[in-house]
N, CA, C and O of each residue as an XYZ file, in Angstrom:
284
protein
N     150.934    135.751      3.968
C     150.429    134.426      3.802
C     149.331    134.222      4.888
O     149.521    134.472      6.078
N     148.235    133.774      4.401
C     147.134    133.508      5.485
C     147.396    132.199      6.245
O     147.895    131.193      5.739
N     146.970    132.343      7.619
C     147.247    131.103      8.511
C     146.205    130.014      8.248
O     145.001    130.251      8.148
N     146.712    128.907      8.152
C     145.830    127.697      8.026
C     145.493    127.241      9.429
O     146.334    127.156     10.323
N     144.214    126.955      9.566
C     143.824    126.483     10.938
C     142.846    125.238     10.818
O     142.422    124.990      9.689
N     142.464    124.464     11.831
C     141.563    123.396     11.773
C     140.185    123.837     11.262
O     139.664    124.900     11.599
N     139.609    122.911     10.389
C     138.409    123.100      9.622
C     138.397    123.979      8.528
O     137.321    124.202      7.974
N     139.592    124.597      8.070
C     139.705    125.234      6.849
C     139.502    124.313      5.728
O     139.990    123.184      5.789
N     138.821    124.698      4.703
C     138.780    123.985      3.406
C     139.770    124.418      2.545
O     139.899    125.616      2.296
N     140.596    123.431      1.986
C     141.806    123.636      1.253
C     141.746    122.871     -0.049
O     141.028    121.890     -0.238
N     142.568    123.412     -0.926
C     142.741    122.634     -2.275
C     144.226    122.264     -2.332
O     145.137    122.965     -1.893
N     144.347    121.112     -2.908
C     145.799    120.523     -2.976
C     146.380    121.323     -4.310
O     145.736    121.562     -5.331
N     147.700    121.661     -4.052
C     148.453    122.468     -5.071
C     149.335    121.647     -5.886
O     149.990    122.202     -6.768
N     149.441    120.287     -5.684
C     150.183    119.473     -6.516
C     149.602    118.031     -6.690
O     148.751    117.570     -5.929
N     150.098    117.400     -7.689
C     149.641    115.963     -7.845
C     150.351    115.183     -6.757
O     151.477    115.566     -6.438
N     149.840    114.172     -6.176
C     150.322    113.182     -5.296
C     149.880    111.787     -5.874
O     148.981    111.132     -5.347
N     150.544    111.388     -6.954
C     150.111    110.099     -7.622
C     150.207    108.880     -6.724
O     149.445    107.930     -6.902
N     151.117    108.879     -5.772
C     151.297    107.770     -4.795
C     149.968    107.685     -3.889
O     149.634    106.635     -3.341
N     149.325    108.743     -3.795
C     148.079    108.707     -3.079
C     146.831    108.789     -3.697
O     145.777    108.805     -3.061
N     146.921    108.850     -5.118
C     145.876    108.883     -5.936
C     145.112    110.265     -5.788
O     143.886    110.304     -5.885
N     145.842    111.346     -5.559
C     145.330    112.630     -5.371
C     145.822    113.593     -6.475
O     146.977    113.513     -6.891
N     144.989    114.456     -6.924
C     145.364    115.352     -7.957
C     145.210    116.700     -7.538
O     144.433    116.984     -6.626
N     146.036    117.740     -8.262
C     146.060    119.043     -8.014
C     144.631    119.518     -8.098
O     143.931    119.166     -9.048
N     144.158    120.321     -7.123
C     142.848    120.816     -7.157
C     141.803    120.076     -6.205
O     140.738    120.586     -5.855
N     142.224    118.863     -5.848
C     141.284    118.179     -4.988
C     140.963    118.949     -3.693
O     141.851    119.650     -3.208
N     139.877    118.878     -3.156
C     139.485    119.665     -1.850
C     139.395    118.805     -0.745
O     138.812    117.722     -0.784
N     140.039    119.331      0.374
C     140.056    118.579      1.680
C     139.798    119.511      2.772
O     139.608    120.698      2.508
N     139.774    119.093      3.951
C     139.593    119.761      5.216
C     140.623    119.575      6.260
O     141.011    118.441      6.543
N     141.078    120.610      6.836
C     142.113    120.579      7.786
C     141.591    119.895      8.985
O     140.664    120.447      9.579
N     142.045    118.787      9.421
C     141.640    118.223     10.719
C     142.364    118.431     11.946
O     141.822    118.382     13.051
N     143.678    118.680     11.744
C     144.632    118.955     12.852
C     145.844    119.569     12.363
O     146.288    119.327     11.241
N     146.460    120.467     13.296
C     147.770    120.990     13.005
C     148.795    120.132     13.715
O     148.699    119.925     14.925
N     149.745    119.645     13.005
C     150.620    118.592     13.382
C     151.972    119.275     13.840
O     152.658    118.815     14.753
N     152.260    120.288     13.202
C     153.564    121.091     13.513
C     153.332    122.478     12.977
O     152.297    122.679     12.342
N     154.178    123.439     13.168
C     153.930    124.806     12.662
C     153.674    124.800     11.185
O     152.993    125.706     10.706
N     154.128    123.921     10.481
C     153.965    123.978      8.948
C     153.436    122.612      8.455
O     153.605    122.298      7.277
N     152.801    121.790      9.320
C     152.249    120.568      8.841
C     150.878    120.308      9.330
O     150.550    120.597     10.481
N     150.096    119.786      8.506
C     148.543    119.608      8.862
C     148.041    118.279      8.386
O     148.433    117.780      7.332
N     147.165    117.714      9.184
C     146.485    116.426      8.632
C     145.282    116.881      7.939
O     144.456    117.616      8.480
N     145.181    116.447      6.750
C     144.162    116.912      5.736
C     143.339    115.676      5.390
O     143.907    114.626      5.089
N     142.086    115.774      5.425
C     141.094    114.724      5.260
C     140.404    115.056      3.835
O     139.987    116.190      3.598
N     140.313    114.065      2.957
C     139.677    114.198      1.675
C     138.530    113.282      1.741
O     138.715    112.144      2.173
N     137.315    113.677      1.340
C     136.042    113.034      1.447
C     135.299    113.061      0.092
O     135.507    113.976     -0.704
N     134.410    112.033     -0.179
C     133.629    112.114     -1.230
C     132.302    112.835     -1.021
O     132.100    113.390      0.059
N     131.432    112.859     -1.940
C     130.159    113.753     -1.818
C     129.130    113.141     -0.641
O     128.212    113.799     -0.150
N     129.440    111.832     -0.301
C     128.603    111.161      0.700
C     129.335    111.374      2.181
O     128.889    110.849      3.201
N     130.387    112.122      2.158
C     131.136    112.310      3.419
C     132.104    111.168      3.864
O     132.676    111.211      4.953
N     132.259    110.164      2.993
C     133.201    109.104      3.277
C     134.593    109.533      3.000
O     134.790    110.105      1.928
N     135.610    109.337      3.828
C     136.870    109.777      3.718
C     137.733    108.690      2.714
O     137.774    107.480      2.934
N     138.301    109.257      1.756
C     139.112    108.364      0.929
C     140.637    108.574      1.034
O     141.449    107.776      0.567
N     140.942    109.636      1.641
C     142.384    109.889      1.942
C     142.564    110.800      3.141
O     141.850    111.795      3.262
N     143.496    110.490      4.027
C     143.834    111.289      5.095
C     145.363    111.319      5.251
O     145.956    110.282      5.548
N     146.011    112.463      5.062
C     147.551    112.451      5.184
C     147.948    113.825      5.692
O     147.176    114.780      5.773
N     149.196    113.826      6.017
C     149.960    114.927      6.528
C     150.428    115.699      5.272
O     150.962    115.100      4.339
N     150.229    116.997      5.258
C     150.702    117.886      4.130
C     151.280    119.215      4.748
O     150.887    119.650      5.831
N     152.233    119.819      3.986
C     152.778    121.052      4.410
C     151.888    122.207      3.904
O     151.097    122.047      2.975
N     152.042    123.313      4.519
C     151.195    124.521      4.065
C     151.450    124.855      2.623
O     150.533    125.231      1.893
N     152.753    124.713      2.185
C     152.990    125.078      0.741
C     152.455    124.103     -0.225
O     152.678    124.318     -1.416
N     151.805    123.098      0.108
C     151.075    122.180     -0.751
C     149.549    122.410     -0.754
O     148.783    121.686     -1.390
N     149.124    123.533      0.048
C     147.732    123.684      0.196
C     147.373    125.237     -0.155
O     148.160    126.177     -0.039
N     146.072    125.312     -0.590
C     145.571    126.722     -0.706
C     144.288    126.699     -0.119
O     143.429    125.869     -0.414
N     144.130    127.725      0.822
C     142.918    127.978      1.599
C     141.671    128.353      0.568
O     141.814    129.238     -0.275
N     140.526    127.659      0.696
C     139.422    128.097     -0.159
C     138.505    128.978      0.697
O     138.424    128.785      1.910
N     137.820    129.933      0.083
C     136.880    130.829      0.752
C     135.450    130.637      0.080
O     135.318    130.387     -1.118
N     134.511    130.765      0.872
C     133.091    130.783      0.382
C     132.511    132.286      0.453
O     132.775    133.074      1.361
N     131.743    132.533     -0.563
C     131.167    134.021     -0.534
C     129.656    133.783     -0.651
O     129.192    133.067     -1.539
N     128.927    134.379      0.237
C     127.561    134.313      0.110
C     126.928    135.062     -1.015
O     125.804    134.719     -1.384
N     127.532    136.031     -1.580
C     127.166    136.765     -2.727
C     127.687    136.367     -4.009
O     127.232    136.765     -5.082
N     128.796    135.453     -3.850
C     129.428    134.905     -5.137
C     130.433    135.864     -5.688
O     131.026    135.612     -6.736
N     130.666    137.105     -4.914
C     131.534    138.113     -5.318
C     132.461    138.467     -4.348
O     132.001    138.684     -3.227
N     133.742    138.584     -4.523
C     134.742    138.972     -3.474
C     134.978    140.519     -3.721
O     135.762    141.146     -3.009
């Protein structure tokens, strides 16, 4: 399993209806809170934060960018 670190872009792997978040929403790791807990910030297209919460690594998937579009 890949190590999650600050500034990684991640996708949510489960719905969190109590926070109005759905599986697949993209956020950024802001801080590591514990070995398996991270503060994740979710922002809109204008960069305004609409949610910030602590999540476990098993609730997240690291996203990767490719300059060529092919891995």
